[in-house]
ROTORSE-880427 format. One record per residue (C-alpha): residue number from 0; residue in one letter; x negated, y negated, z negated. Coordinates in pm, whole numbers, plus 50000, padded with zeros to 5 digits. Layout:
N
<atom k="NUM" r="A" xx="X" yy="Y" zz="Z"/>
...
This chain:
119
<atom k="0" r="M" xx="48761" yy="49302" zz="49841"/>
<atom k="1" r="V" xx="48915" yy="49643" zz="49901"/>
<atom k="2" r="R" xx="49055" yy="49701" zz="50251"/>
<atom k="3" r="D" xx="49125" yy="50074" zz="50265"/>
<atom k="4" r="G" xx="49136" yy="50399" zz="50071"/>
<atom k="5" r="D" xx="48761" yy="50456" zz="50093"/>
<atom k="6" r="G" xx="48696" yy="50104" zz="49962"/>
<atom k="7" r="L" xx="48939" yy="50163" zz="49679"/>
<atom k="8" r="A" xx="48764" yy="50490" zz="49590"/>
<atom k="9" r="A" xx="48424" yy="50317" zz="49599"/>
<atom k="10" r="A" xx="48557" yy="50054" zz="49358"/>
<atom k="11" r="G" xx="48648" yy="50327" zz="49108"/>
<atom k="12" r="G" xx="48984" yy="50434" zz="49243"/>
<atom k="13" r="T" xx="49326" yy="50375" zz="49098"/>
<atom k="14" r="D" xx="49598" yy="50572" zz="48926"/>
<atom k="15" r="I" xx="49887" yy="50423" zz="49125"/>
<atom k="16" r="V" xx="49928" yy="50279" zz="49473"/>
<atom k="17" r="L" xx="50252" yy="50096" zz="49551"/>
<atom k="18" r="G" xx="50295" yy="50165" zz="49923"/>
<atom k="19" r="T" xx="50493" yy="49861" zz="50034"/>
<atom k="20" r="S" xx="50355" yy="49864" zz="50388"/>
<atom k="21" r="N" xx="50560" yy="49941" zz="50697"/>
<atom k="22" r="S" xx="50258" yy="50139" zz="50822"/>
<atom k="23" r="T" xx="50263" yy="50510" zz="50743"/>
<atom k="24" r="D" xx="49896" yy="50531" zz="50845"/>
<atom k="25" r="A" xx="49799" yy="50265" zz="50589"/>
<atom k="26" r="M" xx="49988" yy="50446" zz="50315"/>
<atom k="27" r="A" xx="49830" yy="50781" zz="50406"/>
<atom k="28" r="D" xx="49487" yy="50613" zz="50405"/>
<atom k="29" r="S" xx="49548" yy="50474" zz="50056"/>
<atom k="30" r="I" xx="49567" yy="50830" zz="49917"/>
<atom k="31" r="R" xx="49186" yy="50849" zz="49950"/>
<atom k="32" r="G" xx="49163" yy="50576" zz="49684"/>
<atom k="33" r="L" xx="49370" yy="50761" zz="49425"/>
<atom k="34" r="R" xx="49203" yy="50920" zz="49125"/>
<atom k="35" r="P" xx="49293" yy="51277" zz="49026"/>
<atom k="36" r="D" xx="49656" yy="51286" zz="48906"/>
<atom k="37" r="G" xx="49714" yy="50962" zz="49099"/>
<atom k="38" r="R" xx="50050" yy="50862" zz="49239"/>
<atom k="39" r="L" xx="50149" yy="50704" zz="49568"/>
<atom k="40" r="V" xx="50485" yy="50531" zz="49529"/>
<atom k="41" r="L" xx="50640" yy="50485" zz="49873"/>
<atom k="42" r="M" xx="50836" yy="50160" zz="49884"/>
<atom k="43" r="G" xx="50801" yy="50083" zz="50255"/>
<atom k="44" r="A" xx="50900" yy="50291" zz="50553"/>
<atom k="45" r="E" xx="50823" yy="50370" zz="50912"/>
<atom k="46" r="A" xx="50986" yy="50641" zz="51126"/>
<atom k="47" r="K" xx="50649" yy="50814" zz="51170"/>
<atom k="48" r="P" xx="50582" yy="51111" zz="50935"/>
<atom k="49" r="L" xx="50336" yy="51069" zz="50648"/>
<atom k="50" r="A" xx="50023" yy="51279" zz="50708"/>
<atom k="51" r="V" xx="49909" yy="51426" zz="50377"/>
<atom k="52" r="S" xx="49644" yy="51687" zz="50313"/>
<atom k="53" r="P" xx="49773" yy="51977" zz="50105"/>
<atom k="54" r="F" xx="49426" yy="51983" zz="49945"/>
<atom k="55" r="D" xx="49485" yy="51632" zz="49804"/>
<atom k="56" r="L" xx="49812" yy="51749" zz="49654"/>
<atom k="57" r="L" xx="49668" yy="52070" zz="49512"/>
<atom k="58" r="M" xx="49305" yy="51999" zz="49422"/>
<atom k="59" r="R" xx="49341" yy="51633" zz="49315"/>
<atom k="60" r="R" xx="49700" yy="51679" zz="49186"/>
<atom k="61" r="I" xx="49820" yy="51374" zz="49381"/>
<atom k="62" r="K" xx="50191" yy="51296" zz="49355"/>
<atom k="63" r="I" xx="50398" yy="51115" zz="49617"/>
<atom k="64" r="I" xx="50711" yy="50944" zz="49490"/>
<atom k="65" r="G" xx="50981" yy="50764" zz="49687"/>
<atom k="66" r="S" xx="51134" yy="50448" zz="49544"/>
<atom k="67" r="Q" xx="51424" yy="50241" zz="49670"/>
<atom k="68" r="Q" xx="51319" yy="49967" zz="49428"/>
<atom k="69" r="N" xx="51654" yy="49984" zz="49252"/>
<atom k="70" r="G" xx="51725" yy="49874" zz="48900"/>
<atom k="71" r="R" xx="51681" yy="49525" zz="48762"/>
<atom k="72" r="E" xx="51483" yy="49656" zz="48463"/>
<atom k="73" r="Y" xx="51216" yy="49795" zz="48696"/>
<atom k="74" r="L" xx="51192" yy="49464" zz="48881"/>
<atom k="75" r="H" xx="51136" yy="49281" zz="48551"/>
<atom k="76" r="E" xx="50866" yy="49529" zz="48453"/>
<atom k="77" r="A" xx="50692" yy="49496" zz="48792"/>
<atom k="78" r="L" xx="50706" yy="49116" zz="48778"/>
<atom k="79" r="A" xx="50559" yy="49119" zz="48426"/>
<atom k="80" r="I" xx="50268" yy="49335" zz="48542"/>
<atom k="81" r="A" xx="50206" yy="49105" zz="48839"/>
<atom k="82" r="A" xx="50227" yy="48794" zz="48618"/>
<atom k="83" r="S" xx="49968" yy="48941" zz="48381"/>
<atom k="84" r="G" xx="49710" yy="48927" zz="48663"/>
<atom k="85" r="K" xx="49679" yy="49304" zz="48698"/>
<atom k="86" r="V" xx="49800" yy="49302" zz="49058"/>
<atom k="87" r="R" xx="49599" yy="49162" zz="49344"/>
<atom k="88" r="V" xx="49767" yy="49122" zz="49682"/>
<atom k="89" r="V" xx="49556" yy="49194" zz="49989"/>
<atom k="90" r="T" xx="49667" yy="49013" zz="50304"/>
<atom k="91" r="E" xx="49560" yy="48924" zz="50653"/>
<atom k="92" r="T" xx="49616" yy="48554" zz="50710"/>
<atom k="93" r="Y" xx="49700" yy="48388" zz="51040"/>
<atom k="94" r="R" xx="49730" yy="48027" zz="51150"/>
<atom k="95" r="P" xx="50061" yy="47913" zz="51305"/>
<atom k="96" r="D" xx="49907" yy="47932" zz="51653"/>
<atom k="97" r="E" xx="49833" yy="48304" zz="51587"/>
<atom k="98" r="I" xx="50192" yy="48409" zz="51510"/>
<atom k="99" r="G" xx="50208" yy="48612" zz="51831"/>
<atom k="100" r="K" xx="49895" yy="48804" zz="51736"/>
<atom k="101" r="A" xx="50026" yy="48864" zz="51382"/>
<atom k="102" r="Y" xx="50362" yy="48988" zz="51513"/>
<atom k="103" r="E" xx="50193" yy="49223" zz="51761"/>
<atom k="104" r="R" xx="49967" yy="49371" zz="51490"/>
<atom k="105" r="V" xx="50263" yy="49424" zz="51254"/>
<atom k="106" r="E" xx="50470" yy="49580" zz="51531"/>
<atom k="107" r="K" xx="50188" yy="49826" zz="51613"/>
<atom k="108" r="G" xx="50129" yy="49910" zz="51246"/>
<atom k="109" r="Q" xx="49774" yy="49771" zz="51263"/>
<atom k="110" r="V" xx="49801" yy="49525" zz="50974"/>
<atom k="111" r="R" xx="49628" yy="49639" zz="50658"/>
<atom k="112" r="F" xx="49869" yy="49563" zz="50374"/>
<atom k="113" r="R" xx="50048" yy="49232" zz="50457"/>
<atom k="114" r="A" xx="50033" yy="48971" zz="50735"/>
<atom k="115" r="V" xx="50083" yy="48614" zz="50619"/>
<atom k="116" r="V" xx="50111" yy="48301" zz="50832"/>
<atom k="117" r="T" xx="49955" yy="48006" zz="50651"/>
<atom k="118" r="M" xx="50060" yy="47646" zz="50707"/>
């Protein structure tokens, strides 16, 4: 299981990261897992600035793209890719009695990827 940018790089890296997190730190960390010419598509937001090394942009030719997730045709394409099994969601799971802990971690931007309460 991949938990961060270094883990993603160790697994071979990826060409695209869809940054759906509300944690700017998590999205910045994911850049380390991009291959040369990789793209980080920002789809989530936090008021905190995104820390990016100019060397990643220049030497590895990383691109950062903002997306408002508009356009039905793009949603259909994304759903088709997910349905094909090419997308794996990484989550932190919490029991119902841990909702307070999950909320606190999300609020502080400490959740890696998504927090899910299981029933």
